[in-house]
C-alpha positions as CSV (number, residue, x, y, z in Angstrom):
1,M,-19.8,33.4,19.0
2,T,-17.8,32.7,15.9
3,V,-14.4,31.1,16.6
4,S,-11.7,32.0,14.1
5,V,-9.0,29.6,12.9
6,P,-5.6,30.9,13.8
7,E,-2.9,31.2,11.2
8,I,-1.6,27.7,10.4
9,S,2.1,27.5,9.7
10,G,4.4,24.7,8.4
11,L,4.5,22.3,5.6
12,C,1.4,20.9,3.8
13,P,1.6,19.6,0.2
14,P,-1.8,19.5,-1.6
15,R,-2.3,15.8,-1.1
16,F,-2.6,16.4,2.7
17,H,-5.2,19.2,2.5
18,A,-7.7,17.0,4.2
19,V,-5.4,16.8,7.2
20,K,-5.0,20.6,7.3
21,D,-8.7,21.0,7.2
22,A,-9.0,18.6,10.2
23,F,-6.3,20.4,12.0
24,A,-8.1,23.7,11.5
25,A,-11.4,22.2,12.6
26,N,-9.8,21.2,15.9
27,F,-9.5,24.9,16.7
28,T,-13.1,25.8,15.9
29,D,-15.2,22.7,16.2
30,A,-13.3,20.0,18.2
31,P,-15.1,17.0,19.5
32,D,-16.4,17.5,23.1
33,G,-15.8,21.2,22.8
34,L,-12.0,20.7,23.2
35,N,-11.1,23.5,20.8
36,E,-7.3,23.8,20.6
37,Q,-5.3,26.4,22.3
38,A,-2.1,25.5,20.4
39,A,-1.2,22.3,18.6
40,R,1.3,20.7,16.2
41,F,0.9,17.6,14.0
42,S,3.8,16.1,12.1
43,V,4.2,13.2,9.7
44,V,7.3,11.5,8.5
45,I,7.3,8.8,5.7
46,A,10.5,6.8,5.0
47,G,12.6,9.3,6.9
48,E,11.2,12.4,5.0
49,T,9.0,15.0,6.7
50,V,5.9,15.2,4.5
51,L,3.6,17.2,6.8
52,D,4.2,19.6,9.6
53,L,1.5,21.9,10.9
54,W,1.4,24.1,13.9
55,A,-0.9,27.0,15.1
56,G,-2.1,28.8,18.2
57,H,-0.5,30.5,21.1
58,A,2.1,29.2,23.6
59,D,0.6,31.3,26.5
60,P,-2.9,31.6,27.8
61,R,-3.0,35.3,27.2
62,E,-2.3,34.7,23.5
63,K,0.7,37.0,23.4
64,T,3.2,34.5,22.2
65,P,2.6,32.4,19.1
66,L,3.5,28.7,19.0
67,T,6.4,28.3,16.7
68,D,8.5,25.4,15.4
69,R,10.8,25.9,18.3
70,S,8.2,25.7,21.0
71,L,8.5,22.8,23.4
72,V,5.5,20.9,24.7
73,P,5.5,18.5,27.7
74,V,3.9,15.3,26.3
75,F,3.9,13.2,29.5
76,S,3.4,9.5,28.8
77,T,3.9,9.9,25.0
78,G,7.6,10.0,26.1
79,K,7.3,6.3,27.0
80,A,7.7,5.7,23.2
81,V,11.1,7.3,23.4
82,M,11.9,5.4,26.5
83,A,11.1,2.2,24.6
84,I,13.4,3.2,21.7
85,L,16.3,4.0,24.2
86,M,15.9,0.5,25.7
87,A,15.8,-1.1,22.3
88,A,19.0,0.8,21.4
89,A,20.7,-0.6,24.6
90,V,19.6,-4.1,23.5
91,Q,21.1,-3.4,20.1
92,R,24.4,-2.5,21.7
93,G,24.4,-5.7,23.7
94,K,24.1,-3.8,27.0
95,L,21.0,-5.8,28.1
96,A,18.5,-8.3,26.8
97,Y,14.7,-8.3,26.9
98,G,14.7,-11.7,28.5
99,E,17.3,-10.8,31.1
100,K,16.0,-10.7,34.7
101,V,16.0,-7.3,36.2
102,A,17.5,-8.6,39.4
103,H,20.5,-9.7,37.5
104,L,21.4,-6.1,37.0
105,W,19.7,-4.7,40.1
106,P,19.8,-7.4,42.9
107,A,17.7,-5.3,45.4
108,Y,14.8,-5.2,42.9
109,G,14.4,-9.0,43.2
110,A,12.9,-8.7,46.7
111,A,9.4,-9.6,47.7
112,G,8.6,-11.9,44.8
113,K,10.1,-10.0,41.9
114,A,13.3,-12.1,41.4
115,D,12.1,-13.6,38.0
116,V,10.8,-10.4,36.4
117,T,12.4,-9.8,33.1
118,V,13.3,-6.5,31.4
119,A,10.5,-7.0,28.8
120,Q,7.9,-7.7,31.6
121,L,9.0,-4.5,33.4
122,L,8.6,-2.5,30.2
123,S,5.2,-4.0,29.4
124,H,3.8,-3.1,32.9
125,Q,3.7,-6.7,34.2
126,D,5.8,-6.4,37.4
127,G,3.0,-5.2,39.7
128,L,4.5,-1.8,40.7
129,P,2.1,0.8,39.2
130,G,2.5,3.0,42.3
131,F,3.3,2.9,46.0
132,D,1.4,0.5,48.1
133,E,1.0,3.0,50.9
134,Q,0.6,6.8,51.1
135,V,3.7,8.8,50.4
136,D,4.6,12.5,50.3
137,P,4.4,13.6,46.6
138,T,7.8,15.3,47.0
139,I,9.4,11.8,47.1
140,W,9.5,11.8,43.3
141,F,12.2,14.4,43.4
142,D,14.5,12.0,45.3
143,Q,15.1,9.3,42.7
144,R,17.1,7.1,45.1
145,A,14.3,7.1,47.6
146,V,11.8,6.1,44.9
147,L,13.9,3.3,43.6
148,D,14.7,1.9,47.1
149,R,11.0,1.9,48.0
150,L,9.9,0.2,44.8
151,A,12.7,-2.4,44.9
152,A,11.6,-3.4,48.4
153,Q,7.8,-3.4,47.6
154,A,5.8,-6.5,46.9
155,P,4.0,-6.6,43.6
156,M,0.3,-5.9,43.6
157,W,-0.4,-8.9,41.5
158,P,1.7,-12.0,40.5
159,P,4.2,-10.7,37.9
160,G,3.7,-11.9,34.4
161,T,0.0,-12.7,34.8
162,A,-1.4,-9.4,33.7
163,S,-0.5,-5.8,32.7
164,G,-1.3,-2.9,34.9
165,Y,-0.2,0.4,33.5
166,H,2.5,2.2,35.5
167,P,2.0,5.9,34.8
168,I,5.2,7.1,36.4
169,T,7.0,4.3,38.2
170,V,8.0,2.5,35.0
171,G,10.2,5.5,34.0
172,Y,12.1,5.3,37.3
173,L,12.5,1.5,37.1
174,A,13.5,1.5,33.4
175,N,15.9,4.4,33.9
176,E,17.7,2.5,36.7
177,V,17.9,-0.7,34.6
178,F,19.3,1.4,31.7
179,R,21.8,3.2,33.9
180,L,23.1,-0.1,35.4
181,A,23.5,-1.6,32.0
182,D,24.7,1.4,30.1
183,G,26.4,3.6,32.6
184,R,24.4,6.6,31.6
185,T,20.9,7.8,32.4
186,M,18.2,7.8,29.6
187,G,18.3,11.6,29.5
188,Q,22.1,11.5,28.8
189,A,21.8,8.8,26.2
190,L,18.9,10.6,24.5
191,R,21.1,13.7,24.0
192,Q,24.3,11.9,23.1
193,D,22.9,9.1,20.8
194,F,19.9,10.8,19.2
195,A,19.3,14.4,19.9
196,D,22.7,15.8,19.2
197,P,23.8,13.7,16.2
198,F,20.3,13.7,14.5
199,D,19.3,17.3,15.6
200,L,16.2,16.2,17.6
201,D,14.7,18.7,20.0
202,L,13.8,16.1,22.6
203,W,14.6,16.2,26.3
204,I,14.3,13.9,29.3
205,G,15.2,16.4,32.0
206,L,15.0,19.9,30.5
207,P,17.9,22.3,31.3
208,E,16.6,25.5,32.9
209,A,18.0,27.5,30.0
210,E,15.4,25.9,27.8
211,H,12.4,26.4,30.0
212,G,11.5,29.7,28.3
213,R,10.5,27.7,25.1
214,V,7.9,25.6,26.9
215,A,4.3,26.2,25.9
216,A,1.8,26.6,28.8
217,L,-0.8,23.9,29.3
218,K,-4.4,24.2,30.1
219,K,-5.3,21.3,32.4
220,P,-8.4,19.1,31.7
221,S,-11.7,20.2,33.2
222,K,-12.4,16.7,34.6
223,A,-10.5,13.6,35.7
224,P,-10.1,10.6,33.3
225,D,-12.4,7.7,33.5
226,L,-10.6,4.7,35.1
227,G,-13.7,2.5,35.4
228,P,-14.3,0.8,38.8
229,I,-11.8,2.0,41.3
230,D,-9.7,-0.4,43.4
231,A,-6.4,-0.3,45.3
232,I,-4.3,-0.8,42.2
233,K,-5.8,2.1,40.3
234,T,-5.7,4.2,43.4
235,A,-2.0,3.6,43.8
236,A,-1.3,4.3,40.1
237,F,-3.4,7.5,39.7
238,L,-5.4,8.6,42.7
239,D,-3.3,8.7,45.8
240,K,-2.0,12.1,46.8
241,G,1.5,10.8,46.3
242,S,0.9,9.0,43.0
243,A,2.5,11.8,41.1
244,P,5.2,14.4,41.7
245,G,4.0,17.5,43.7
246,G,5.1,20.0,46.3
247,R,7.7,21.6,44.1
248,G,7.6,24.1,41.3
249,S,7.5,23.5,37.6
250,T,11.2,24.4,37.2
251,E,12.3,21.5,39.3
252,W,9.8,19.1,37.8
253,R,10.9,19.9,34.2
254,S,14.6,19.6,35.2
255,I,14.5,16.1,36.7
256,E,14.6,12.9,34.6
257,I,11.3,11.0,34.5
258,P,11.4,9.1,31.2
259,S,7.8,8.0,31.6
260,A,6.3,11.4,32.3
261,N,8.2,14.6,31.6
262,L,9.7,14.4,28.1
263,H,9.6,17.8,26.5
264,G,9.9,18.2,22.7
265,T,8.3,18.9,19.4
266,A,5.8,16.9,17.5
267,L,8.1,16.8,14.5
268,D,11.0,15.3,16.4
269,L,8.8,12.8,18.1
270,A,7.6,11.7,14.7
271,R,11.2,11.6,13.5
272,I,12.5,9.4,16.3
273,M,9.5,7.1,16.0
274,G,10.5,6.8,12.4
275,I,13.1,4.3,13.6
276,V,10.2,1.9,14.2
277,A,8.3,2.9,11.1
278,D,11.3,2.7,8.7
279,G,13.0,-0.6,9.5
280,G,15.3,0.7,12.3
281,R,16.7,3.7,10.3
282,L,17.1,7.3,11.4
283,G,18.7,10.0,9.2
284,G,19.9,7.3,6.8
285,E,21.6,5.3,9.5
286,T,20.6,1.9,10.8
287,V,19.9,2.3,14.5
288,L,18.1,-0.9,15.2
289,S,18.5,-4.2,13.4
290,P,15.5,-6.0,12.1
291,S,15.7,-8.6,14.8
292,V,15.9,-6.1,17.7
293,L,13.1,-4.1,16.1
294,A,10.9,-7.1,15.9
295,D,11.7,-8.1,19.5
296,A,10.9,-4.5,20.7
297,T,7.5,-4.4,19.0
298,R,6.1,-7.9,19.3
299,E,3.4,-8.7,21.8
300,R,4.5,-9.4,25.3
301,I,1.0,-9.6,27.0
302,S,-2.5,-8.7,26.0
303,G,-5.9,-8.5,27.8
304,R,-7.7,-6.3,30.2
305,D,-5.3,-3.9,31.8
306,K,-5.5,-3.6,35.6
307,V,-5.2,0.2,35.6
308,L,-6.4,1.5,32.3
309,P,-10.0,0.5,31.4
310,F,-8.9,-1.0,28.0
311,D,-7.9,-4.3,26.6
312,I,-4.3,-3.6,25.6
313,S,-1.6,-5.5,23.6
314,W,1.7,-4.4,25.1
315,A,5.1,-4.6,23.3
316,A,8.3,-3.8,25.2
317,G,7.2,-0.3,26.2
318,L,4.9,0.4,23.3
319,M,1.1,0.1,22.9
320,R,0.2,-2.2,19.9
321,N,-2.7,-1.1,17.8
322,R,-4.4,-4.4,17.6
323,G,-7.7,-4.0,19.5
324,L,-7.2,-0.3,20.3
325,D,-7.5,0.9,16.7
326,I,-6.2,4.4,17.5
327,F,-3.0,4.4,15.3
328,G,-4.7,4.0,11.9
329,P,-6.0,0.8,10.3
330,N,-2.9,-1.4,10.6
331,P,-3.2,-3.7,13.6
332,D,0.6,-4.0,13.7
333,A,1.1,-0.2,14.2
334,V,2.5,0.8,17.5
335,G,2.7,4.0,19.6
336,H,1.9,5.6,22.9
337,C,-0.5,8.3,24.3
338,G,0.1,10.9,26.9
339,W,-1.9,12.6,29.6
340,G,-4.1,15.2,28.0
341,G,-4.2,13.9,24.5
342,S,-0.7,13.8,22.9
343,C,0.4,10.8,21.0
344,V,3.0,9.3,18.7
345,M,2.7,6.3,16.3
346,A,4.5,4.2,13.8
347,D,3.1,2.2,11.0
348,P,5.8,0.0,9.4
349,E,3.5,-1.2,6.6
350,I,3.7,2.2,4.9
351,R,6.9,3.4,6.7
352,L,4.9,6.2,8.4
353,S,5.3,7.9,11.8
354,A,3.2,10.7,13.2
355,A,3.0,12.8,16.4
356,Y,0.4,15.1,17.9
357,A,1.2,17.5,20.7
358,M,-1.1,20.1,22.1
359,T,-1.5,22.5,25.0
360,R,-5.2,22.2,25.9
361,Q,-5.4,18.9,27.7
362,S,-8.4,16.5,27.6
363,P,-9.5,13.8,30.1
364,Y,-8.9,11.1,27.5
365,L,-6.3,8.5,28.6
366,I,-6.1,6.9,25.1
367,G,-7.4,8.0,21.8
368,D,-8.1,11.7,22.2
369,P,-10.7,12.6,19.6
370,R,-8.6,15.5,18.2
371,A,-5.7,13.2,17.5
372,Q,-8.1,10.6,16.1
373,R,-9.6,13.1,13.7
374,L,-6.1,14.0,12.4
375,I,-5.0,10.3,12.0
376,E,-8.2,9.4,10.3
377,A,-7.8,12.3,7.8
378,L,-4.2,11.3,7.3
379,Y,-5.1,7.8,6.2
380,T,-7.5,9.0,3.6
381,V,-4.4,9.9,1.6
382,F,-3.4,6.2,1.3
């Protein structure tokens, strides 16, 4: 059966036609048969949008086209925005990467976590990738219960000795540190400091009035490959209570989970990540100083991750490209990937940021081949 390419909308100057061809091919001949249902790919260079493509349908019955106003849940790709919000708090002098979390949040220091720093928490070193015993998945809708339980919990490995990816818990932990330091939640700060003044359609905690713009997802056909399973990976990903459940999508979209439920557009993800790509600037304004930006993106730990089956170099909340080679050819590029395939990246060497968001999810944890095809085509231009 011949699969037709849907109408592709957006911006594509002639120099980027190879990217448009790759984008079209993802709808008809995607690797592993993961043909797109709907997708968007956006690129910003030095603060200017140079490429913005979208196509497909926002609903499985193909009645509603994806538009430039469609929102997509990007799951862990939102951790890049979380990292930028934390860096902005450092910029304002509200906290420091080397500050001990227990200084702001004394209860967190229990059970061997007294010396964990903010940077270690953000780089998945504190040993709390999930709960150490079975919980009801509805606990995630009670943020205080989650925080109290994690604060009291002993780390699953000695903090600071290794990274172990925290799929969801890091968002609750970082949001609490941010709130104690800043007085606002990350969702509030995102709206007040970035979304409203710079016209970014990004949300941590999506108001119900916006839910009608959310594109429907098609879940992956198989589980991700985590490698050999142990108690740490089980707590992070596999326990029944390792992710929110037991409530409807309306409540899930509405709560604030900076690590897991950011809703937005690929364009505005690329724009906010342009802060990292363009020397701390957004919309012509300096948001992060060179020193804070360097501190946010430098390596905090590297090596075999205890949860993800990869060797990863972690910055303060961002994945560094060195060794992963998924964010273009520059080893100093940074970014983050999300469940199902979404990703965002920044390459300071050429002042480029890019984001990919889609509705058909894949089982890839890092480096979805559809995103890789687009990024590889993008770099043929340079």
